KOLLO-517800 format. One record per residue: residue in one letter; x, y, z of N, C-alpha, C in turn. Coordinates in nm, 2 decimals. Layout:
<recs>
+--------+--------+---------+--------+---------+----------+--------+--------+---------+--------+
| residu | n_east | n_north |   n_up | ca_east | ca_north |  ca_up | c_east | c_north |   c_up |
+--------+--------+---------+--------+---------+----------+--------+--------+---------+--------+
|      a |      X |       Y |      Z |       X |        Y |      Z |      X |       Y |      Z |
...
+--------+--------+---------+--------+---------+----------+--------+--------+---------+--------+
</recs>
This chain:
<recs>
+--------+--------+---------+--------+---------+----------+--------+--------+---------+--------+
| residu | n_east | n_north |   n_up | ca_east | ca_north |  ca_up | c_east | c_north |   c_up |
+--------+--------+---------+--------+---------+----------+--------+--------+---------+--------+
|      m | -22.08 |    4.88 |   7.25 |  -21.98 |     4.80 |   7.34 | -21.98 |    4.69 |   7.32 |
|      t | -21.86 |    4.60 |   7.26 |  -21.87 |     4.48 |   7.27 | -21.76 |    4.41 |   7.41 |
|      v | -21.81 |    4.33 |   7.43 |  -21.75 |     4.20 |   7.55 | -21.74 |    4.08 |   7.49 |
|      s | -21.62 |    4.04 |   7.54 |  -21.57 |     3.92 |   7.43 | -21.53 |    3.82 |   7.55 |
|      g | -21.47 |    3.69 |   7.55 |  -21.43 |     3.60 |   7.63 | -21.36 |    3.50 |   7.56 |
|      g | -21.30 |    3.46 |   7.61 |  -21.22 |     3.38 |   7.53 | -21.13 |    3.22 |   7.62 |
|      q | -21.05 |    3.18 |   7.54 |  -20.97 |     3.05 |   7.62 | -20.95 |    3.06 |   7.78 |
|      a | -20.95 |    3.00 |   7.86 |  -20.88 |     2.98 |   8.01 | -20.77 |    2.88 |   7.96 |
|      p | -20.66 |    2.96 |   8.03 |  -20.52 |     2.85 |   8.01 | -20.52 |    2.76 |   7.99 |
|      q | -20.46 |    2.68 |   7.93 |  -20.44 |     2.55 |   7.91 | -20.27 |    2.51 |   7.94 |
|      p | -20.26 |    2.40 |   8.03 |  -20.17 |     2.39 |   8.08 | -20.07 |    2.31 |   7.95 |
|      g | -19.96 |    2.33 |   7.94 |  -19.87 |     2.30 |   7.83 | -19.92 |    2.31 |   7.70 |
|      a | -19.89 |    2.20 |   7.65 |  -19.93 |     2.24 |   7.50 | -20.07 |    2.12 |   7.47 |
|      q | -20.16 |    2.12 |   7.58 |  -20.25 |     2.06 |   7.57 | -20.37 |    2.13 |   7.45 |
|      p | -20.44 |    2.02 |   7.40 |  -20.54 |     2.08 |   7.31 | -20.63 |    2.16 |   7.36 |
|      a | -20.73 |    2.28 |   7.33 |  -20.84 |     2.31 |   7.36 | -20.94 |    2.25 |   7.39 |
|      r | -21.02 |    2.23 |   7.48 |  -21.11 |     2.12 |   7.54 | -21.26 |    2.18 |   7.54 |
|      i | -21.34 |    2.12 |   7.54 |  -21.51 |     2.18 |   7.51 | -21.59 |    2.08 |   7.59 |
|      g | -21.71 |    2.12 |   7.67 |  -21.77 |     2.03 |   7.74 | -21.84 |    1.94 |   7.67 |
|      p | -21.85 |    1.83 |   7.74 |  -21.93 |     1.70 |   7.72 | -22.03 |    1.69 |   7.63 |
|      n | -22.13 |    1.82 |   7.66 |  -22.26 |     1.83 |   7.62 | -22.29 |    1.81 |   7.51 |
|      a | -22.16 |    1.88 |   7.43 |  -22.16 |     1.89 |   7.26 | -22.14 |    1.76 |   7.23 |
|      i | -22.10 |    1.64 |   7.27 |  -22.13 |     1.54 |   7.23 | -22.25 |    1.45 |   7.28 |
|      i | -22.29 |    1.44 |   7.42 |  -22.39 |     1.38 |   7.47 | -22.53 |    1.43 |   7.41 |
|      r | -22.56 |    1.57 |   7.37 |  -22.64 |     1.60 |   7.34 | -22.69 |    1.56 |   7.20 |
|      v | -22.60 |    1.57 |   7.11 |  -22.59 |     1.52 |   7.00 | -22.63 |    1.40 |   6.98 |
|      g | -22.59 |    1.29 |   7.04 |  -22.66 |     1.15 |   7.06 | -22.81 |    1.17 |   7.09 |
|      e | -22.80 |    1.24 |   7.21 |  -22.98 |     1.20 |   7.25 | -23.04 |    1.29 |   7.12 |
|      a | -23.01 |    1.39 |   7.08 |  -23.07 |     1.44 |   6.94 | -23.09 |    1.33 |   6.81 |
|      l | -22.99 |    1.27 |   6.80 |  -23.01 |     1.19 |   6.69 | -23.12 |    1.07 |   6.72 |
|      l | -23.10 |    1.04 |   6.82 |  -23.19 |     0.90 |   6.86 | -23.36 |    0.96 |   6.87 |
|      a | -23.37 |    1.12 |   6.90 |  -23.50 |     1.17 |   6.90 | -23.56 |    1.15 |   6.76 |
|      l | -23.46 |    1.21 |   6.66 |  -23.50 |     1.28 |   6.53 | -23.47 |    1.17 |   6.43 |
|      e | -23.39 |    1.09 |   6.45 |  -23.35 |     1.01 |   6.35 | -23.35 |    0.85 |   6.38 |
|      s | -23.24 |    0.82 |   6.43 |  -23.27 |     0.62 |   6.45 | -23.11 |    0.57 |   6.53 |
|      a | -23.14 |    0.48 |   6.59 |  -23.02 |     0.44 |   6.67 | -22.92 |    0.41 |   6.59 |
|      e | -22.97 |    0.34 |   6.44 |  -22.86 |     0.31 |   6.36 | -22.78 |    0.43 |   6.28 |
|      t | -22.89 |    0.51 |   6.29 |  -22.81 |     0.66 |   6.21 | -22.70 |    0.73 |   6.32 |
|      a | -22.77 |    0.71 |   6.47 |  -22.63 |     0.76 |   6.57 | -22.51 |    0.68 |   6.57 |
|      d | -22.56 |    0.52 |   6.53 |  -22.42 |     0.48 |   6.51 | -22.32 |    0.48 |   6.39 |
|      r | -22.39 |    0.54 |   6.30 |  -22.32 |     0.58 |   6.17 | -22.25 |    0.71 |   6.19 |
|      v | -22.30 |    0.80 |   6.24 |  -22.24 |     0.92 |   6.24 | -22.13 |    0.93 |   6.36 |
|      f | -22.18 |    0.84 |   6.45 |  -22.06 |     0.81 |   6.55 | -21.94 |    0.78 |   6.47 |
|      a | -21.94 |    0.67 |   6.45 |  -21.83 |     0.60 |   6.35 | -21.76 |    0.67 |   6.25 |
|      t | -21.81 |    0.76 |   6.20 |  -21.78 |     0.85 |   6.10 | -21.66 |    0.95 |   6.14 |
|      a | -21.73 |    0.95 |   6.28 |  -21.65 |     1.08 |   6.34 | -21.55 |    1.04 |   6.43 |
|      g | -21.52 |    0.87 |   6.41 |  -21.45 |     0.85 |   6.48 | -21.46 |    0.80 |   6.64 |
|      l | -21.58 |    0.80 |   6.67 |  -21.62 |     0.85 |   6.82 | -21.68 |    0.73 |   6.85 |
|      s | -21.72 |    0.62 |   6.81 |  -21.81 |     0.50 |   6.84 | -21.83 |    0.47 |   6.98 |
|      h | -21.72 |    0.48 |   7.03 |  -21.68 |     0.45 |   7.20 | -21.76 |    0.51 |   7.28 |
|      y | -21.79 |    0.66 |   7.24 |  -21.92 |     0.72 |   7.30 | -22.03 |    0.68 |   7.31 |
|      r | -22.07 |    0.57 |   7.22 |  -22.23 |     0.54 |   7.22 | -22.25 |    0.43 |   7.33 |
|      q | -22.16 |    0.40 |   7.39 |  -22.18 |     0.30 |   7.51 | -22.11 |    0.34 |   7.67 |
|      n | -22.01 |    0.46 |   7.61 |  -21.98 |     0.52 |   7.75 | -21.92 |    0.67 |   7.71 |
|      l | -22.04 |    0.74 |   7.74 |  -22.06 |     0.89 |   7.76 | -21.96 |    0.97 |   7.84 |
|      p | -21.90 |    1.07 |   7.74 |  -21.80 |     1.17 |   7.81 | -21.84 |    1.23 |   7.94 |
|      s | -21.77 |    1.21 |   8.05 |  -21.83 |     1.29 |   8.16 | -21.74 |    1.43 |   8.22 |
|      e | -21.64 |    1.45 |   8.11 |  -21.56 |     1.54 |   8.13 | -21.50 |    1.65 |   8.01 |
|      m | -21.48 |    1.73 |   8.01 |  -21.45 |     1.79 |   7.90 | -21.37 |    1.73 |   7.77 |
|      v | -21.41 |    1.77 |   7.67 |  -21.37 |     1.65 |   7.56 | -21.24 |    1.72 |   7.46 |
|      p | -21.17 |    1.67 |   7.38 |  -21.09 |     1.75 |   7.31 | -21.16 |    1.77 |   7.17 |
|      e | -21.12 |    1.91 |   7.15 |  -21.24 |     2.03 |   7.06 | -21.21 |    1.93 |   6.93 |
|      a | -21.15 |    1.88 |   6.88 |  -21.14 |     1.80 |   6.77 | -21.24 |    1.69 |   6.77 |
|      e | -21.31 |    1.64 |   6.85 |  -21.40 |     1.57 |   6.89 | -21.51 |    1.63 |   6.82 |
|      v | -21.54 |    1.71 |   6.88 |  -21.68 |     1.80 |   6.84 | -21.65 |    1.86 |   6.71 |
|      i | -21.57 |    1.91 |   6.65 |  -21.54 |     1.91 |   6.52 | -21.55 |    1.80 |   6.44 |
|      a | -21.52 |    1.68 |   6.46 |  -21.53 |     1.60 |   6.37 | -21.69 |    1.51 |   6.38 |
|      l | -21.76 |    1.51 |   6.48 |  -21.92 |     1.52 |   6.53 | -21.98 |    1.58 |   6.43 |
|      q | -21.96 |    1.71 |   6.42 |  -22.06 |     1.81 |   6.34 | -22.04 |    1.79 |   6.19 |
|      q | -21.88 |    1.74 |   6.17 |  -21.85 |     1.70 |   6.02 | -21.94 |    1.60 |   6.00 |
|      a | -21.92 |    1.50 |   6.09 |  -21.99 |     1.39 |   6.06 | -22.17 |    1.37 |   6.02 |
|      l | -22.19 |    1.48 |   6.14 |  -22.35 |     1.50 |   6.10 | -22.36 |    1.53 |   5.97 |
|      r | -22.28 |    1.64 |   5.88 |  -22.29 |     1.69 |   5.78 | -22.27 |    1.57 |   5.66 |
|      a | -22.16 |    1.52 |   5.70 |  -22.18 |     1.41 |   5.60 | -22.27 |    1.27 |   5.57 |
|      e | -22.29 |    1.24 |   5.66 |  -22.39 |     1.13 |   5.69 | -22.57 |    1.18 |   5.66 |
|      l | -22.58 |    1.31 |   5.70 |  -22.69 |     1.34 |   5.68 | -22.72 |    1.46 |   5.55 |
|      s | -22.88 |    1.46 |   5.53 |  -22.87 |     1.59 |   5.43 | -22.85 |    1.78 |   5.52 |
|      i | -22.83 |    1.87 |   5.48 |  -22.80 |     1.97 |   5.56 | -22.88 |    2.00 |   5.63 |
|      e | -23.01 |    2.01 |   5.57 |  -23.12 |     2.05 |   5.63 | -23.16 |    1.92 |   5.78 |
|      a | -23.16 |    1.83 |   5.78 |  -23.14 |     1.73 |   5.86 | -23.03 |    1.74 |   5.97 |
|      a | -22.92 |    1.76 |   5.93 |  -22.79 |     1.82 |   6.03 | -22.84 |    1.94 |   6.13 |
|      g | -22.87 |    2.00 |   6.05 |  -22.93 |     2.12 |   6.10 | -23.01 |    2.12 |   6.24 |
|      a | -23.11 |    2.05 |   6.17 |  -23.24 |     2.02 |   6.27 | -23.16 |    1.89 |   6.38 |
|      v | -23.06 |    1.85 |   6.38 |  -23.01 |     1.75 |   6.51 | -22.92 |    1.85 |   6.58 |
|      s | -22.81 |    1.91 |   6.54 |  -22.74 |     2.03 |   6.59 | -22.84 |    2.14 |   6.64 |
|      r | -22.94 |    2.16 |   6.58 |  -23.01 |     2.27 |   6.69 | -23.06 |    2.20 |   6.81 |
|      d | -23.14 |    2.10 |   6.78 |  -23.20 |     2.03 |   6.91 | -23.11 |    1.98 |   7.01 |
|      a | -22.96 |    1.96 |   6.97 |  -22.90 |     1.91 |   7.07 | -22.84 |    2.07 |   7.12 |
|      g | -22.84 |    2.16 |   7.06 |  -22.81 |     2.29 |   7.16 | -22.97 |    2.30 |   7.24 |
|      l | -23.06 |    2.32 |   7.20 |  -23.15 |     2.30 |   7.31 | -23.16 |    2.23 |   7.42 |
|      r | -23.11 |    2.12 |   7.41 |  -23.10 |     2.00 |   7.51 | -22.96 |    2.08 |   7.60 |
|      t | -22.88 |    2.12 |   7.55 |  -22.79 |     2.17 |   7.60 | -22.84 |    2.31 |   7.72 |
|      g | -22.91 |    2.38 |   7.61 |  -22.95 |     2.50 |   7.73 | -23.05 |    2.42 |   7.85 |
|      d | -23.14 |    2.32 |   7.83 |  -23.21 |     2.26 |   7.93 | -23.11 |    2.23 |   8.08 |
|      y | -22.98 |    2.19 |   7.98 |  -22.89 |     2.08 |   8.11 | -22.83 |    2.18 |   8.18 |
|      l | -22.79 |    2.30 |   8.12 |  -22.76 |     2.45 |   8.18 | -22.83 |    2.48 |   8.32 |
|      l | -22.96 |    2.51 |   8.21 |  -23.06 |     2.56 |   8.32 | -23.10 |    2.47 |   8.45 |
|      a | -23.08 |    2.34 |   8.43 |  -23.11 |     2.23 |   8.54 | -23.01 |    2.23 |   8.64 |
|      h | -22.87 |    2.23 |   8.57 |  -22.74 |     2.21 |   8.62 | -22.65 |    2.29 |   8.69 |
|      r | -22.63 |    2.39 |   8.59 |  -22.50 |     2.50 |   8.59 | -22.58 |    2.61 |   8.63 |
|      i | -22.66 |    2.67 |   8.57 |  -22.70 |     2.83 |   8.63 | -22.75 |    2.83 |   8.75 |
|      p | -22.71 |    2.88 |   8.83 |  -22.79 |     2.87 |   8.99 | -22.91 |    2.92 |   9.01 |
|      k | -22.99 |    2.85 |   9.09 |  -23.14 |     2.92 |   9.08 | -23.13 |    3.07 |   9.13 |
|      p | -23.06 |    3.11 |   9.22 |  -23.11 |     3.25 |   9.28 | -23.08 |    3.31 |   9.14 |
|      a | -22.96 |    3.28 |   9.07 |  -22.90 |     3.37 |   8.94 | -23.04 |    3.36 |   8.87 |
|      q | -23.12 |    3.28 |   8.81 |  -23.19 |     3.24 |   8.73 | -23.30 |    3.33 |   8.77 |
|      r | -23.37 |    3.37 |   8.92 |  -23.44 |     3.43 |   8.96 | -23.46 |    3.59 |   8.93 |
|      v | -23.32 |    3.64 |   8.96 |  -23.28 |     3.76 |   8.91 | -23.28 |    3.79 |   8.80 |
|      l | -23.26 |    3.72 |   8.69 |  -23.27 |     3.73 |   8.53 | -23.40 |    3.71 |   8.50 |
|      k | -23.50 |    3.64 |   8.57 |  -23.64 |     3.69 |   8.53 | -23.68 |    3.78 |   8.56 |
|      w | -23.64 |    3.83 |   8.72 |  -23.70 |     3.95 |   8.74 | -23.68 |    4.06 |   8.66 |
|      l | -23.57 |    4.10 |   8.58 |  -23.50 |     4.20 |   8.54 | -23.60 |    4.22 |   8.40 |
|      p | -23.60 |    4.37 |   8.34 |  -23.64 |     4.39 |   8.24 | -23.52 |    4.28 |   8.12 |
|      p | -23.56 |    4.25 |   7.99 |  -23.51 |     4.17 |   7.91 | -23.38 |    4.23 |   7.86 |
|      g | -23.35 |    4.36 |   7.84 |  -23.22 |     4.39 |   7.78 | -23.11 |    4.38 |   7.92 |
|      p | -23.16 |    4.43 |   8.04 |  -23.06 |     4.42 |   8.14 | -23.01 |    4.26 |   8.15 |
|      a | -23.15 |    4.19 |   8.16 |  -23.12 |     4.01 |   8.15 | -23.03 |    3.99 |   8.08 |
|      c | -23.06 |    4.03 |   7.93 |  -22.96 |     3.94 |   7.83 | -22.82 |    4.03 |   7.84 |
|      r | -22.77 |    4.12 |   7.90 |  -22.65 |     4.16 |   7.91 | -22.59 |    4.11 |   8.01 |
|      m | -22.67 |    4.07 |   8.12 |  -22.60 |     3.99 |   8.24 | -22.60 |    3.87 |   8.19 |
|      l | -22.67 |    3.78 |   8.12 |  -22.65 |     3.64 |   8.06 | -22.54 |    3.64 |   7.99 |
|      l | -22.53 |    3.72 |   7.91 |  -22.41 |     3.69 |   7.77 | -22.25 |    3.76 |   7.85 |
|      k | -22.26 |    3.81 |   7.96 |  -22.13 |     3.83 |   8.03 | -22.09 |    3.74 |   8.10 |
|      a | -22.21 |    3.66 |   8.18 |  -22.17 |     3.55 |   8.23 | -22.13 |    3.43 |   8.13 |
|      v | -22.19 |    3.43 |   8.02 |  -22.14 |     3.32 |   7.94 | -22.01 |    3.38 |   7.89 |
|      a | -22.00 |    3.51 |   7.86 |  -21.84 |     3.53 |   7.84 | -21.73 |    3.49 |   7.92 |
|      n | -21.76 |    3.47 |   8.06 |  -21.66 |     3.45 |   8.16 | -21.65 |    3.29 |   8.15 |
|      n | -21.72 |    3.21 |   8.08 |  -21.71 |     3.07 |   8.08 | -21.71 |    3.01 |   7.95 |
|      a | -21.67 |    3.14 |   7.82 |  -21.68 |     3.09 |   7.70 | -21.58 |    2.99 |   7.66 |
|      w | -21.47 |    2.96 |   7.72 |  -21.38 |     2.86 |   7.67 | -21.44 |    2.74 |   7.68 |
|      t | -21.54 |    2.71 |   7.79 |  -21.58 |     2.60 |   7.78 | -21.67 |    2.56 |   7.68 |
|      f | -21.71 |    2.62 |   7.57 |  -21.82 |     2.58 |   7.50 | -21.75 |    2.63 |   7.35 |
|      v | -21.65 |    2.69 |   7.31 |  -21.62 |     2.78 |   7.19 | -21.44 |    2.70 |   7.18 |
|      g | -21.38 |    2.64 |   7.27 |  -21.28 |     2.60 |   7.28 | -21.17 |    2.69 |   7.27 |
|      s | -21.07 |    2.68 |   7.15 |  -20.99 |     2.76 |   7.05 | -21.06 |    2.88 |   6.99 |
|      g | -21.16 |    2.90 |   6.99 |  -21.26 |     3.02 |   6.95 | -21.27 |    3.14 |   7.03 |
|      h | -21.34 |    3.24 |   6.95 |  -21.33 |     3.37 |   7.05 | -21.48 |    3.39 |   7.03 |
|      y | -21.54 |    3.45 |   7.16 |  -21.72 |     3.47 |   7.17 | -21.68 |    3.63 |   7.20 |
|      g | -21.78 |    3.66 |   7.14 |  -21.79 |     3.80 |   7.21 | -21.96 |    3.86 |   7.18 |
|      f | -22.03 |    3.95 |   7.27 |  -22.12 |     3.99 |   7.23 | -22.16 |    4.17 |   7.20 |
|      e | -22.25 |    4.22 |   7.16 |  -22.26 |     4.35 |   7.12 | -22.42 |    4.38 |   7.14 |
|      m | -22.48 |    4.47 |   7.26 |  -22.57 |     4.50 |   7.28 | -22.64 |    4.61 |   7.16 |
|      g | -22.78 |    4.57 |   7.17 |  -22.82 |     4.68 |   7.03 | -22.98 |    4.58 |   7.00 |
|      r | -23.02 |    4.65 |   6.91 |  -23.14 |     4.58 |   6.85 | -23.12 |    4.55 |   6.69 |
|      p | -23.11 |    4.41 |   6.70 |  -23.10 |     4.30 |   6.78 | -22.96 |    4.29 |   6.87 |
|      v | -22.95 |    4.23 |   6.96 |  -22.81 |     4.19 |   7.04 | -22.75 |    4.11 |   6.95 |
|      r | -22.61 |    4.10 |   6.92 |  -22.55 |     4.04 |   6.84 | -22.46 |    3.97 |   6.90 |
|      v | -22.41 |    3.82 |   6.89 |  -22.31 |     3.75 |   6.92 | -22.25 |    3.69 |   6.84 |
|      s | -22.12 |    3.71 |   6.85 |  -22.00 |     3.65 |   6.76 | -21.93 |    3.53 |   6.81 |
|      i | -21.88 |    3.46 |   6.71 |  -21.80 |     3.32 |   6.75 | -21.71 |    3.33 |   6.64 |
|      a | -21.59 |    3.38 |   6.64 |  -21.48 |     3.37 |   6.56 | -21.41 |    3.21 |   6.60 |
|      q | -21.36 |    3.16 |   6.48 |  -21.26 |     3.03 |   6.48 | -21.37 |    2.92 |   6.55 |
|      c | -21.49 |    2.94 |   6.49 |  -21.63 |     2.85 |   6.56 | -21.60 |    2.73 |   6.52 |
|      p | -21.60 |    2.61 |   6.62 |  -21.56 |     2.47 |   6.64 | -21.67 |    2.41 |   6.49 |
|      i | -21.79 |    2.44 |   6.58 |  -21.92 |     2.40 |   6.52 | -21.90 |    2.36 |   6.37 |
|      c | -21.87 |    2.47 |   6.27 |  -21.85 |     2.48 |   6.12 | -21.71 |    2.50 |   6.07 |
|      r | -21.61 |    2.48 |   6.18 |  -21.46 |     2.48 |   6.11 | -21.44 |    2.35 |   6.02 |
|      g | -21.38 |    2.42 |   5.93 |  -21.33 |     2.33 |   5.79 | -21.45 |    2.31 |   5.68 |
|      a | -21.61 |    2.38 |   5.73 |  -21.71 |     2.33 |   5.64 | -21.72 |    2.44 |   5.56 |
|      t | -21.77 |    2.38 |   5.44 |  -21.84 |     2.48 |   5.36 | -21.96 |    2.47 |   5.31 |
|      a | -22.05 |    2.55 |   5.31 |  -22.16 |     2.52 |   5.29 | -22.27 |    2.62 |   5.23 |
|      s | -22.43 |    2.57 |   5.20 |  -22.50 |     2.71 |   5.15 | -22.58 |    2.78 |   5.22 |
|      l | -22.54 |    2.72 |   5.35 |  -22.65 |     2.78 |   5.46 | -22.57 |    2.77 |   5.59 |
|      p | -22.62 |    2.89 |   5.67 |  -22.51 |     2.89 |   5.83 | -22.59 |    2.72 |   5.87 |
|      v | -22.47 |    2.68 |   5.95 |  -22.46 |     2.54 |   6.01 | -22.45 |    2.53 |   6.13 |
|      c | -22.40 |    2.66 |   6.21 |  -22.39 |     2.66 |   6.37 | -22.50 |    2.64 |   6.45 |
|      d | -22.64 |    2.55 |   6.41 |  -22.71 |     2.54 |   6.46 | -22.71 |    2.48 |   6.62 |
|      f | -22.63 |    2.42 |   6.67 |  -22.60 |     2.38 |   6.81 | -22.62 |    2.52 |   6.89 |
|      y | -22.53 |    2.60 |   6.88 |  -22.51 |     2.75 |   6.93 | -22.64 |    2.80 |   6.95 |
|      a | -22.71 |    2.84 |   6.84 |  -22.85 |     2.90 |   6.80 | -22.96 |    2.84 |   6.91 |
|      g | -22.96 |    2.69 |   6.89 |  -23.05 |     2.62 |   7.00 | -22.97 |    2.65 |   7.12 |
|      a | -22.88 |    2.65 |   7.16 |  -22.84 |     2.70 |   7.31 | -22.90 |    2.83 |   7.34 |
|      f | -22.84 |    2.94 |   7.28 |  -22.84 |     3.08 |   7.31 | -23.02 |    3.09 |   7.31 |
|      e | -23.09 |    3.02 |   7.21 |  -23.20 |     3.06 |   7.25 | -23.28 |    3.00 |   7.36 |
|      r | -23.27 |    2.85 |   7.37 |  -23.36 |     2.82 |   7.51 | -23.30 |    2.92 |   7.64 |
|      l | -23.20 |    2.94 |   7.63 |  -23.16 |     3.06 |   7.75 | -23.20 |    3.16 |   7.73 |
|      c | -23.22 |    3.20 |   7.63 |  -23.29 |     3.35 |   7.64 | -23.43 |    3.31 |   7.67 |
|      q | -23.51 |    3.24 |   7.61 |  -23.66 |     3.21 |   7.62 | -23.71 |    3.22 |   7.77 |
|      i | -23.61 |    3.14 |   7.83 |  -23.62 |     3.14 |   7.99 | -23.59 |    3.25 |   8.07 |
|      l | -23.46 |    3.31 |   8.04 |  -23.43 |     3.38 |   8.12 | -23.46 |    3.52 |   8.08 |
|      v | -23.46 |    3.53 |   7.99 |  -23.49 |     3.70 |   7.90 | -23.63 |    3.71 |   7.88 |
|      s | -23.68 |    3.65 |   7.76 |  -23.80 |     3.67 |   7.75 | -23.85 |    3.56 |   7.65 |
|      p | -23.96 |    3.50 |   7.68 |  -24.05 |     3.41 |   7.61 | -24.05 |    3.43 |   7.49 |
|      r | -24.02 |    3.54 |   7.42 |  -24.08 |     3.59 |   7.26 | -23.91 |    3.60 |   7.20 |
|      a | -23.82 |    3.53 |   7.28 |  -23.66 |     3.54 |   7.21 | -23.66 |    3.44 |   7.12 |
|      r | -23.60 |    3.51 |   6.97 |  -23.54 |     3.43 |   6.90 | -23.42 |    3.42 |   6.86 |
|      v | -23.36 |    3.33 |   6.82 |  -23.22 |     3.36 |   6.80 | -23.19 |    3.26 |   6.66 |
|      r | -23.10 |    3.36 |   6.55 |  -23.09 |     3.29 |   6.42 | -22.94 |    3.35 |   6.41 |
|      e | -22.88 |    3.24 |   6.33 |  -22.72 |     3.28 |   6.29 | -22.77 |    3.36 |   6.13 |
|      t | -22.71 |    3.47 |   6.14 |  -22.71 |     3.56 |   6.01 | -22.55 |    3.55 |   5.97 |
|      q | -22.44 |    3.51 |   5.99 |  -22.36 |     3.52 |   5.94 | -22.24 |    3.39 |   5.98 |
|      c | -22.20 |    3.30 |   5.89 |  -22.13 |     3.17 |   5.90 | -22.00 |    3.16 |   5.87 |
|      q | -21.87 |    3.13 |   5.91 |  -21.78 |     3.07 |   5.85 | -21.78 |    2.99 |   5.73 |
|      a | -21.88 |    2.90 |   5.74 |  -21.91 |     2.81 |   5.64 | -21.92 |    2.87 |   5.51 |
|      l | -21.98 |    3.00 |   5.51 |  -22.03 |     3.08 |   5.40 | -21.90 |    3.16 |   5.37 |
|      g | -21.80 |    3.21 |   5.48 |  -21.69 |     3.25 |   5.41 | -21.71 |    3.39 |   5.50 |
|      a | -21.77 |    3.42 |   5.60 |  -21.78 |     3.53 |   5.68 | -21.65 |    3.50 |   5.78 |
|      p | -21.59 |    3.64 |   5.81 |  -21.47 |     3.61 |   5.93 | -21.53 |    3.55 |   6.01 |
|      a | -21.65 |    3.55 |   6.10 |  -21.70 |     3.51 |   6.19 | -21.83 |    3.48 |   6.20 |
|      c | -21.87 |    3.37 |   6.29 |  -22.01 |     3.31 |   6.29 | -22.09 |    3.45 |   6.40 |
|      q | -22.19 |    3.50 |   6.35 |  -22.25 |     3.59 |   6.42 | -22.42 |    3.55 |   6.43 |
|      f | -22.48 |    3.56 |   6.54 |  -22.61 |     3.55 |   6.58 | -22.64 |    3.65 |   6.66 |
|      e | -22.80 |    3.68 |   6.60 |  -22.89 |     3.79 |   6.64 | -23.00 |    3.75 |   6.76 |
|      i | -23.03 |    3.80 |   6.84 |  -23.10 |     3.76 |   6.96 | -23.21 |    3.88 |   6.94 |
|      d | -23.34 |    3.86 |   6.93 |  -23.44 |     3.94 |   6.91 | -23.55 |    3.90 |   7.01 |
|      w | -23.61 |    3.97 |   7.07 |  -23.75 |     3.93 |   7.15 | -23.87 |    4.04 |   7.13 |
|      r | -23.84 |    4.16 |   7.03 |  -23.91 |     4.24 |   7.00 | -24.02 |    4.27 |   6.90 |
|      r | -24.00 |    4.12 |   6.80 |  -24.05 |     4.07 |   6.71 | -24.19 |    4.05 |   6.72 |
+--------+--------+---------+--------+---------+----------+--------+--------+---------+--------+
</recs>
């Protein structure tokens, strides 16, 4: 069975928006893995220099997240951009665990066997998918491995690459699953729209 989640209704003709972690954590990852100068250059290329001094505190336009990921790939090697994006995803997972996922719910998930815990976690994610996929479409299918799909993915939108590039989502899902599902959980992107796939697909496996 596939479970999906989409956008929350947007008033009027407002563009889709995404949570500020997709901006803030990329900046943190650039400082940790590259340098302040590189962070300045990437944000300038994306047209987001104003965020270097004034971090966003509310949802940001989806177009800004797309531009920042495109700038990462333009200014860094594909491998370095992937490392920064994945680290930003891991940091986003840490933020969600600390500030967004209620501690009682975390205790329940940790108590459950991995399969039911993963299903419950991904279903909760589906209820809030619009906050991180913007105008994209999120779904998941339980199995061995579990598969998560994001169609019209904002992380790779408009990209053409030689390998999957949605490391931000892989990192975020891996951190959440390692803490709440199984410490053995690993997440990898197996299909990417940047490679011509109809949707980006991620596999979650804790049985290896």
